[in-house]
N, CA, C and O of each residue as an XYZ file, in Angstrom:
696
protein
N       0.932     -1.121     -0.052
C       0.148      0.018      0.080
C       0.925      1.226      0.126
O       1.954      1.311      0.796
N       0.383      2.317     -0.686
C       1.326      3.372     -0.769
C       1.452      4.061      0.543
O       2.264      4.981      0.449
N       0.940      3.947      1.735
C       1.488      4.562      2.882
C       2.717      3.917      3.279
O       3.608      4.512      3.885
N       2.777      2.489      2.882
C       3.857      1.674      3.415
C       5.073      1.858      2.448
O       6.036      1.138      2.708
N       5.171      2.548      1.569
C       6.085      2.778      0.611
C       7.157      3.915      1.274
O       6.870      5.039      1.686
N       8.467      3.266      1.242
C       9.565      4.138      1.841
C      10.339      4.389      0.582
O      10.853      3.483     -0.074
N      10.410      5.870      0.225
C      11.054      6.322     -0.668
C      12.602      6.521     -0.341
O      12.999      6.867      0.772
N      13.462      6.259     -1.465
C      15.000      6.086     -0.945
C      15.488      7.463     -1.505
O      14.811      8.398     -1.932
N      17.083      7.315     -1.368
C      17.535      8.462     -1.768
C      17.952      8.505     -3.344
O      18.455      9.509     -3.850
N      17.696      7.346     -4.038
C      17.876      7.286     -5.331
C      16.419      7.472     -6.170
O      15.567      6.586     -6.119
N      16.249      8.528     -6.832
C      15.176      8.951     -7.326
C      14.467      7.503     -8.242
O      13.336      7.077     -8.010
N      15.350      6.946     -9.223
C      15.011      5.706     -9.991
C      14.261      4.597     -8.955
O      13.129      4.137     -9.103
N      15.177      4.311     -7.906
C      14.763      3.299     -7.280
C      13.215      3.458     -6.342
O      12.427      2.550     -6.078
N      13.114      4.913     -5.968
C      11.901      5.526     -5.509
C      10.819      5.326     -6.383
O       9.758      4.857     -5.972
N      11.034      5.697     -7.756
C       9.873      5.690     -8.789
C       9.463      4.012     -9.052
O       8.375      3.630     -9.482
N      10.410      3.294     -8.747
C      10.087      1.772     -8.980
C       9.318      1.115     -7.755
O       8.522      0.179     -7.824
N       9.723      1.799     -6.623
C       9.069      1.311     -5.399
C       7.641      1.807     -5.363
O       6.784      1.096     -4.839
N       7.378      2.793     -5.802
C       5.891      3.502     -6.437
C       5.079      2.618     -7.348
O       3.891      2.341     -7.181
N       5.775      2.250     -8.230
C       5.148      1.643     -9.553
C       5.053     -0.017     -8.742
O       3.943     -0.549     -8.750
N       5.871     -0.543     -8.275
C       5.611     -1.875     -7.419
C       4.357     -1.680     -6.477
O       3.543     -2.603     -6.457
N       4.158     -0.716     -5.803
C       3.064     -0.680     -4.882
C       1.837     -0.621     -5.555
O       0.881     -1.244     -5.093
N       1.703      0.177     -6.793
C       0.532     -0.053     -7.496
C       0.470     -1.461     -8.205
O      -0.639     -1.903     -8.505
N       1.476     -2.100     -8.453
C       1.125     -3.338     -8.972
C       0.641     -4.332     -7.798
O      -0.148     -5.236     -8.075
N       1.055     -4.179     -6.661
C       0.725     -5.137     -5.486
C      -0.769     -4.762     -4.978
O      -1.603     -5.623     -4.699
N      -0.980     -3.491     -4.902
C      -2.176     -3.156     -4.170
C      -3.181     -2.535     -5.179
O      -2.821     -1.679     -5.986
N      -4.431     -2.992     -5.104
C      -5.369     -2.566     -5.910
C      -5.927     -1.140     -5.341
O      -6.616     -0.464     -6.105
N      -5.697     -0.739     -4.237
C      -6.092      0.555     -3.680
C      -5.218      1.615     -4.258
O      -5.633      2.773     -4.309
N      -3.989      1.282     -4.715
C      -3.173      2.399     -5.393
C      -3.294      2.427     -6.705
O      -3.261      1.413     -7.402
N      -3.461      3.739     -7.191
C      -3.768      3.968     -8.641
C      -2.607      5.084     -8.993
O      -2.168      6.033     -8.343
N      -2.259      4.498    -10.470
C      -1.071      5.379    -10.989
C      -1.612      6.189    -12.278
O      -2.100      5.549    -13.209
N      -1.538      7.397    -12.323
C      -2.171      8.205    -13.381
C      -0.737      9.013    -13.898
O       0.079      9.608    -13.195
N      -0.739      8.791    -15.537
C       0.356      9.668    -16.094
C      -0.419     10.752    -16.849
O      -1.378     10.561    -17.596
N       0.221     12.058    -16.497
C      -0.175     13.067    -17.340
C       0.630     13.516    -18.475
O       1.669     14.061    -18.104
N       0.469     13.456    -19.798
C       1.104     13.711    -20.706
C       0.681     15.285    -21.134
O      -0.154     15.841    -20.420
N       1.177     15.933    -22.156
C       0.926     17.234    -22.573
C      -0.510     17.187    -23.354
O      -1.232     18.168    -23.537
N      -0.767     15.912    -23.757
C      -1.864     15.958    -24.496
C      -3.123     15.627    -23.608
O      -4.232     15.527    -24.134
N      -2.949     15.469    -22.342
C      -4.055     15.392    -21.351
C      -4.378     16.768    -20.640
O      -5.159     16.816    -19.690
N      -3.706     17.940    -21.171
C      -3.452     19.120    -20.625
C      -3.923     20.352    -21.245
O      -3.545     21.498    -21.001
N      -4.971     19.881    -22.243
C      -5.397     20.797    -23.158
C      -5.950     22.135    -22.464
O      -6.915     22.015    -21.709
N      -5.414     23.346    -22.670
C      -5.838     24.661    -22.124
C      -5.102     24.917    -21.005
O      -5.413     25.924    -20.370
N      -4.144     24.203    -20.589
C      -3.109     24.411    -19.304
C      -1.718     25.056    -19.968
O      -0.961     25.621    -19.179
N      -1.373     25.006    -21.266
C      -0.286     25.529    -21.747
C      -0.717     26.332    -22.962
O      -1.674     26.046    -23.681
N       0.209     27.509    -23.128
C      -0.414     28.188    -24.019
C       0.180     27.808    -25.545
O      -0.511     28.022    -26.541
N       1.363     27.296    -25.626
C       1.918     26.693    -26.793
C       1.648     25.043    -26.840
O       0.917     24.444    -26.051
N       2.316     24.510    -27.819
C       2.409     23.143    -28.147
C       3.903     22.700    -28.212
O       4.871     23.433    -28.411
N       3.895     21.388    -28.011
C       5.380     20.974    -27.928
C       5.789     20.975    -29.403
O       4.971     21.095    -30.314
N       7.304     20.814    -29.606
C       7.883     20.910    -30.864
C       7.627     19.697    -31.620
O       7.457     18.753    -30.848
N       7.560     19.454    -32.530
C       7.294     18.349    -33.449
C       6.430     17.197    -33.244
O       6.639     16.022    -33.546
N       5.447     17.718    -32.693
C       4.474     16.785    -32.417
C       4.744     15.956    -31.036
O       4.108     14.925    -30.820
N       5.483     16.331    -30.328
C       5.955     15.453    -29.178
C       4.827     15.375    -28.104
O       3.987     16.275    -28.059
N       4.786     14.342    -27.252
C       3.788     14.552    -26.345
C       4.586     14.078    -25.022
O       4.603     12.921    -24.601
N       5.274     15.237    -24.418
C       6.058     14.545    -23.051
C       5.270     14.525    -21.825
O       4.248     15.176    -21.608
N       5.935     13.601    -20.951
C       5.146     13.336    -19.810
C       5.609     14.206    -18.871
O       6.784     14.242    -18.504
N       4.520     15.087    -18.366
C       4.490     16.235    -17.419
C       4.718     15.688    -16.042
O       5.621     16.073    -15.299
N       3.741     14.666    -15.725
C       3.981     14.421    -14.370
C       3.017     13.127    -14.061
O       2.017     12.862    -14.728
N       3.463     12.406    -12.991
C       2.689     11.127    -12.693
C       1.958     11.283    -11.111
O       2.537     12.017    -10.310
N       1.047     10.782    -10.805
C       0.124     10.750     -9.682
C       0.092      9.551     -9.207
O      -0.434      8.756     -9.986
N       0.586      8.945     -7.864
C       0.163      7.818     -7.397
C      -0.669      7.934     -6.274
O      -0.327      8.560     -5.270
N      -1.857      7.300     -6.408
C      -2.895      7.570     -5.330
C      -3.313      6.743     -4.720
O      -3.588      5.678     -5.274
N      -3.519      6.922     -3.352
C      -3.985      5.864     -2.503
C      -5.337      6.371     -1.556
O      -5.249      7.310     -0.764
N      -6.408      5.704     -1.744
C      -7.525      5.965     -1.076
C      -7.914      4.932      0.089
O      -8.121      3.737     -0.122
N      -7.981      5.505      1.252
C      -8.472      4.693      2.209
C      -9.828      4.659      2.389
O     -10.409      5.709      2.666
N     -10.489      3.537      2.268
C     -11.917      3.770      2.160
C     -12.856      3.493      3.431
O     -14.085      3.433      3.469
N     -11.855      3.332      4.528
C     -12.380      3.142      5.731
C     -13.347      4.451      6.268
O     -12.871      5.583      6.347
N     -14.729      4.152      6.615
C     -15.456      5.368      7.009
C     -14.876      6.143      8.197
O     -15.079      7.356      8.252
N     -14.313      5.652      8.955
C     -13.697      6.376     10.022
C     -12.473      7.379      9.656
O     -12.281      8.397     10.321
N     -11.739      7.056      8.660
C     -10.853      7.766      8.089
C     -10.914      8.505      6.882
O     -10.512      9.662      6.763
N     -11.413      7.830      6.006
C     -11.643      8.234      4.556
C     -10.685      9.470      3.933
O     -11.152     10.453      3.356
N      -9.291      9.233      4.156
C      -8.471      9.842      3.650
C      -7.866      9.496      1.934
O      -8.019      8.445      1.312
N      -7.276     10.550      1.550
C      -6.930     10.338      0.105
C      -5.433     10.941      0.253
O      -5.215     12.039      0.764
N      -4.366     10.028     -0.292
C      -2.937     10.239     -0.114
C      -2.554     10.412     -1.486
O      -3.025      9.618     -2.300
N      -1.848     11.236     -1.844
C      -0.900     11.011     -3.329
C       0.412     11.335     -3.313
O       0.893     12.095     -2.473
N       1.029     10.816     -4.179
C       2.547     11.267     -4.175
C       2.503     11.614     -5.613
O       2.010     10.801     -6.395
N       3.050     12.936     -6.111
C       3.300     13.302     -7.319
C       4.608     13.476     -7.852
O       5.398     14.197     -7.242
N       4.965     12.873     -8.980
C       6.274     13.322     -9.665
C       6.234     14.202    -10.339
O       5.567     13.848    -11.311
N       6.627     15.468    -10.487
C       6.469     16.365    -11.665
C       8.029     16.615    -12.476
O       8.951     17.273    -11.993
N       8.044     16.097    -13.467
C       9.309     16.187    -14.121
C       9.812     17.677    -14.599
O       8.964     18.544    -14.808
N      10.875     17.886    -14.727
C      11.374     19.252    -15.211
C      11.292     19.258    -16.702
O      11.344     18.196    -17.322
N      11.156     20.503    -17.354
C      11.050     20.691    -18.791
C      10.176     21.768    -18.959
O       9.445     22.201    -18.069
N      10.255     22.242    -20.202
C       9.226     23.767    -20.606
C       8.608     23.111    -21.953
O       9.002     22.178    -22.653
N       7.529     23.934    -22.036
C       6.891     24.106    -23.508
C       6.566     25.431    -23.814
O       5.725     26.085    -23.197
N       7.307     25.884    -24.884
C       7.039     27.352    -25.020
C       7.591     28.440    -24.104
O       7.264     29.626    -24.151
N       8.393     27.936    -23.338
C       8.729     29.008    -22.138
C       8.184     28.693    -20.996
O       8.676     29.141    -19.961
N       7.162     27.936    -20.967
C       6.365     27.639    -19.650
C       6.825     26.203    -19.092
O       6.723     25.084    -19.594
N       7.438     26.698    -17.712
C       7.907     25.397    -16.817
C       6.866     24.251    -16.896
O       5.710     24.605    -17.128
N       7.092     23.028    -16.747
C       6.095     22.094    -16.497
C       5.299     22.333    -15.233
O       5.875     22.856    -14.279
N       4.080     22.010    -15.150
C       3.194     22.221    -13.931
C       2.193     21.284    -13.711
O       2.037     20.473    -14.624
N       1.529     21.190    -12.813
C       0.526     20.131    -12.400
C      -0.858     21.024    -13.060
O      -0.830     22.237    -13.269
N      -1.920     20.219    -13.298
C      -2.998     20.909    -13.718
C      -3.850     21.957    -12.782
O      -4.709     22.694    -13.267
N      -3.579     21.945    -11.655
C      -4.062     22.779    -10.456
C      -5.450     22.553    -10.463
O      -6.013     22.035    -11.428
N      -6.036     22.913     -9.438
C      -7.607     22.758     -9.126
C      -7.755     23.355     -7.873
O      -6.909     23.628     -7.022
N      -9.241     23.550     -7.899
C      -9.966     24.170     -6.502
C     -10.437     22.681     -6.071
O     -10.329     21.697     -6.803
N     -10.948     22.678     -4.833
C     -11.743     21.661     -4.377
C     -13.090     21.906     -4.275
O     -13.542     22.946     -3.797
N     -13.930     20.760     -4.815
C     -15.474     20.727     -4.919
C     -15.994     21.086     -3.693
O     -16.894     21.921     -3.609
N     -15.361     20.362     -2.433
C     -16.062     20.402     -1.359
C     -15.423     22.021     -0.839
O     -14.250     22.159     -0.491
N     -16.191     22.898     -0.860
C     -15.621     24.419     -0.190
C     -15.035     24.282      1.010
O     -14.223     25.179      1.237
N     -15.181     23.310      2.039
C     -14.430     23.363      3.266
C     -13.117     22.369      3.092
O     -12.429     22.124      4.083
N     -12.802     21.821      1.835
C     -11.768     20.924      1.816
C     -10.326     21.709      1.702
O     -10.078     22.668      0.972
N      -9.417     21.025      2.647
C      -8.267     21.760      2.620
C      -7.142     20.645      2.044
O      -7.511     19.549      1.622
N      -5.902     21.000      2.072
C      -4.973     19.863      1.666
C      -3.738     20.038      2.313
O      -3.337     21.194      2.447
N      -2.988     19.010      2.782
C      -1.800     18.861      3.517
C      -0.646     18.535      2.403
O      -0.725     17.429      1.869
N       0.327     19.330      2.039
C       1.390     19.154      1.067
C       2.906     19.027      1.810
O       3.239     19.862      2.651
N       3.620     18.131      1.501
C       4.853     17.871      2.254
C       5.523     17.763      0.896
O       5.018     17.144     -0.040
N       6.842     18.482      0.830
C       7.867     18.314     -0.147
C       8.694     17.321      0.084
O       9.014     17.154      1.261
N       9.220     16.467     -0.874
C       9.786     15.281     -0.608
C      11.354     15.184     -1.456
O      12.386     14.785     -0.916
N      11.253     15.625     -2.821
C      12.298     15.693     -3.504
C      12.463     16.696     -4.401
O      11.422     16.955     -5.006
N      13.611     17.496     -4.766
C      13.866     18.387     -5.620
C      13.221     19.760     -5.051
O      12.762     19.887     -3.916
N      13.273     20.834     -6.118
C      12.893     22.014     -5.596
C      11.624     22.836     -6.664
O      11.973     23.078     -7.819
N      10.532     23.137     -6.329
C       9.565     23.639     -7.288
C       8.719     24.911     -6.560
O       9.120     25.340     -5.478
N       7.847     25.333     -7.039
C       7.136     26.086     -6.418
C       5.513     25.822     -6.494
O       4.932     25.463     -7.518
N       4.870     26.074     -5.182
C       3.629     25.753     -4.816
C       2.717     26.970     -5.035
O       2.772     27.887     -4.216
N       1.896     27.039     -6.065
C       1.124     28.546     -6.300
C      -0.302     28.260     -5.842
O      -0.902     27.260     -6.237
N      -0.816     29.112     -5.040
C      -2.060     29.050     -4.564
C      -2.571     30.404     -4.762
O      -1.889     31.422     -4.877
N      -4.182     30.283     -4.796
C      -4.755     31.556     -4.994
C      -6.194     31.408     -4.792
O      -6.709     30.416     -5.307
N      -7.005     32.287     -4.077
C      -8.371     32.263     -4.054
C      -8.987     32.518     -5.198
O      -8.353     32.855     -6.198
N     -10.268     32.389     -5.182
C     -11.155     32.481     -6.624
C     -11.040     33.954     -6.899
O     -10.869     34.274     -8.076
N     -11.095     34.717     -6.163
C     -10.557     36.220     -6.385
C      -9.655     36.946     -5.468
O      -9.966     37.441     -4.384
N      -8.371     36.946     -6.106
C      -7.117     37.262     -5.296
C      -6.250     37.062     -6.185
O      -6.450     36.609     -7.312
N      -4.811     37.538     -5.508
C      -3.706     37.268     -6.020
C      -2.992     35.924     -6.011
O      -3.330     35.115     -5.146
N      -2.017     35.593     -6.904
C      -1.372     34.122     -6.470
C      -0.129     34.552     -5.581
O       0.622     35.523     -5.676
N      -0.175     33.402     -4.607
C       0.931     33.249     -3.705
C       1.977     32.336     -4.050
O       1.500     31.271     -4.443
N       3.210     32.360     -4.047
C       4.102     31.244     -4.565
C       4.901     31.103     -3.274
O       5.294     32.000     -2.527
N       5.060     29.756     -3.170
C       5.820     29.136     -1.854
C       6.716     28.127     -2.233
O       6.339     27.078     -2.756
N       8.077     28.440     -1.953
C       8.870     27.499     -2.274
C       8.693     25.929     -1.912
O       8.315     25.677     -0.768
N       8.926     24.919     -2.751
C       8.454     23.357     -2.123
C       9.857     22.718     -2.352
O      10.475     22.741     -3.416
N      10.288     22.106     -1.108
C      11.404     21.494     -1.322
C      11.374     20.486     -0.151
O      10.468     20.460      0.682
N      12.531     19.590     -0.157
C      12.372     18.503      0.929
C      11.992     18.883      2.169
O      12.512     19.884      2.661
N      11.152     18.246      2.783
C      10.931     18.678      4.134
C      10.044     19.916      4.432
O       9.653     20.167      5.572
N       9.735     20.710      3.300
C       8.668     21.880      3.471
C       7.421     21.394      3.910
O       7.409     20.164      3.862
N       6.349     21.891      4.327
C       4.961     21.422      4.441
C       4.097     22.666      4.453
O       4.454     23.737      4.943
N       2.961     22.440      3.888
C       1.865     23.446      3.775
C       0.658     22.904      4.084
O       0.502     21.684      4.028
N      -0.226     23.649      4.405
C      -1.838     23.389      4.414
C      -2.415     24.499      3.390
O      -2.474     25.710      3.603
N      -2.864     23.741      2.123
C      -3.514     24.597      1.074
C      -4.971     25.018      1.818
O      -5.707     24.135      2.259
N      -5.274     26.270      1.904
C      -6.522     26.601      2.635
C      -7.773     26.415      1.742
O      -7.767     26.705      0.545
N      -8.924     25.876      2.444
C     -10.105     25.555      1.535
C     -10.490     26.712      0.694
O     -10.228     27.797      1.213
N     -10.986     26.750     -0.351
C     -11.290     27.755     -1.333
C     -10.070     28.239     -2.318
O     -10.268     29.076     -3.199
N      -8.971     27.722     -2.119
C      -7.893     28.303     -2.820
C      -7.572     27.270     -4.039
O      -7.677     26.061     -3.836
N      -7.172     27.786     -5.331
C      -6.642     26.900     -6.179
C      -5.206     26.728     -5.956
O      -4.551     27.598     -5.382
N      -4.669     25.594     -6.407
C      -3.327     25.347     -6.226
C      -2.734     24.215     -7.336
O      -3.347     23.251     -7.795
N      -1.589     24.563     -7.572
C      -0.580     23.648     -8.347
C       0.830     24.022     -8.060
O       1.280     25.042     -7.539
N       1.439     22.933     -8.533
C       3.059     22.954     -8.308
C       3.731     23.128     -9.738
O       3.327     22.501    -10.717
N       4.926     24.146     -9.788
C       5.444     24.209    -10.876
C       6.888     23.899    -10.821
O       7.486     24.287     -9.817
N       7.561     23.251    -11.751
C       8.919     22.817    -11.545
C       9.795     23.716    -12.392
O       9.816     23.622    -13.619
N      10.535     24.611    -11.691
C      11.556     25.461    -12.458
C      12.844     24.959    -12.374
O      13.787     25.703    -12.644
N      13.064     23.591    -11.976
C      14.365     23.108    -11.604
C      14.659     22.128    -13.111
O      13.925     22.013    -14.093
N      15.913     21.556    -12.858
C      16.249     20.393    -13.740
C      16.095     18.981    -13.068
O      16.453     17.972    -13.676
N      15.634     18.931    -11.987
C      15.307     17.409    -11.580
C      13.834     17.528    -11.140
O      13.183     18.568    -11.049
N      13.430     16.266    -10.884
C      12.053     15.948    -10.700
C      11.551     16.645     -9.214
O      12.326     16.622     -8.258
N      10.492     17.128     -9.125
C       9.868     17.601     -7.754
C       8.834     16.600     -7.618
O       7.940     16.323     -8.417
N       9.117     16.041     -6.355
C       8.157     14.755     -5.690
C       7.652     15.562     -4.184
O       8.305     16.214     -3.369
N       6.372     15.232     -4.235
C       5.558     15.635     -2.882
C       4.429     14.954     -2.653
O       3.735     14.437     -3.528
N       4.230     14.938     -1.524
C       2.904     14.076     -0.803
C       1.889     15.169     -0.605
O       2.135     16.314     -0.226
N       0.722     14.663     -0.911
C      -0.656     15.549     -0.793
C      -1.578     14.582      0.140
O      -1.649     13.378     -0.104
N      -2.235     15.145      1.153
C      -3.106     14.511      1.950
C      -4.532     15.212      2.113
O      -4.550     16.354      2.574
N      -5.317     14.800      1.880
C      -6.662     15.443      2.100
C      -7.985     14.641      2.191
O      -7.813     13.519      1.715
N      -9.279     14.842      2.655
C     -10.187     14.084      2.671
C     -10.582     13.428      1.356
O     -10.599     14.074      0.309
N     -10.892     12.172      1.420
C     -11.215     11.432      0.011
C     -12.438     12.228     -0.665
O     -12.512     12.385     -1.884
N     -13.294     12.665      0.154
C     -14.333     13.553     -0.551
C     -14.109     15.011     -1.137
O     -15.082     15.588     -1.623
N     -13.098     15.515     -1.116
C     -12.895     16.737     -1.175
C     -13.278     17.106     -2.624
O     -13.848     18.167     -2.876
N     -12.948     16.200     -3.569
C     -13.268     16.599     -5.132
C     -12.252     17.562     -5.752
O     -11.591     18.368     -5.096
N     -12.194     17.415     -6.971
C     -11.389     18.278     -7.714
C     -12.138     18.864     -8.927
O     -12.825     18.193     -9.698
N     -11.900     20.357     -9.020
C     -12.502     21.120    -10.009
C     -11.531     21.808    -10.890
O     -11.284     23.005    -10.744
N     -10.936     21.024    -11.866
C      -9.789     21.394    -12.958
C     -10.320     22.601    -13.582
O      -9.731     23.676    -13.467
N     -11.428     22.470    -14.249
C     -12.241     23.461    -15.044
C     -12.267     24.902    -14.661
O     -12.050     25.816    -15.457
N     -12.499     25.030    -13.600
C     -12.529     26.189    -12.736
C     -11.331     26.861    -12.617
O     -11.472     28.062    -12.387
N     -10.010     26.397    -12.716
C      -8.621     27.130    -12.781
C      -8.603     27.529    -14.272
O      -8.077     28.631    -14.428
N      -8.994     26.993    -15.318
C      -8.894     27.384    -16.618
C      -9.742     28.507    -16.902
O      -9.382     29.527    -17.490
N     -10.937     28.252    -16.433
C     -12.024     29.226    -16.555
C     -11.752     30.672    -16.076
O     -12.114     31.677    -16.688
N     -10.989     30.655    -14.770
C     -10.626     32.168    -14.254
C      -9.494     32.453    -14.819
O      -8.909     33.277    -14.115
N      -8.824     32.146    -15.852
C      -7.563     32.656    -16.602
C      -6.185     32.123    -15.801
O      -5.106     32.676    -16.018
N      -6.287     31.210    -15.031
C      -4.925     30.684    -14.072
C      -4.323     29.499    -15.190
O      -3.636     28.584    -14.737
N      -4.569     29.558    -16.420
C      -3.758     28.928    -17.312
C      -2.341     28.940    -17.403
O      -1.606     27.954    -17.431
N      -2.000     30.211    -17.450
C      -0.633     30.535    -17.885
C      -0.147     31.476    -16.756
O      -0.618     32.614    -16.764
N       0.572     31.205    -15.967
C       1.301     31.955    -14.947
C       2.810     32.336    -15.012
O       3.326     32.972    -14.093
């Protein structure tokens, strides 16, 4: 199970441990987000019809009624498309009371947060850093470095994700 995966000092070994957890535990789900799955989130297209892998998400949902937690480990790869650094889709929570706890594990990036009406706050995310994304705030992570950014997120499983709201409010390109 994802909660039992111990991430090592070697990034390749850590990713293999995560993929093994997916193979062994049906409660763990892996999702890969390529550029083609992020229509509207980048202003430009990759060169020569490429479809680069932007990030992977490993999700574990605890279906127990007393806890009902969702944990994800996200691996955000380095790169750019038309001058924009790779970033996660970003989202609001459908549950207006839903907040999220984020812990940096590997690499250095930026956690961007913003209320529906207000300015964007940038907070460095690095190994050991931790944040609470307040309810009602959109959030995403941007990788401006040359190595993957890896972080853990924990929230209620019923929080829900509103990806379209981020694009609709003009938070497509930052």
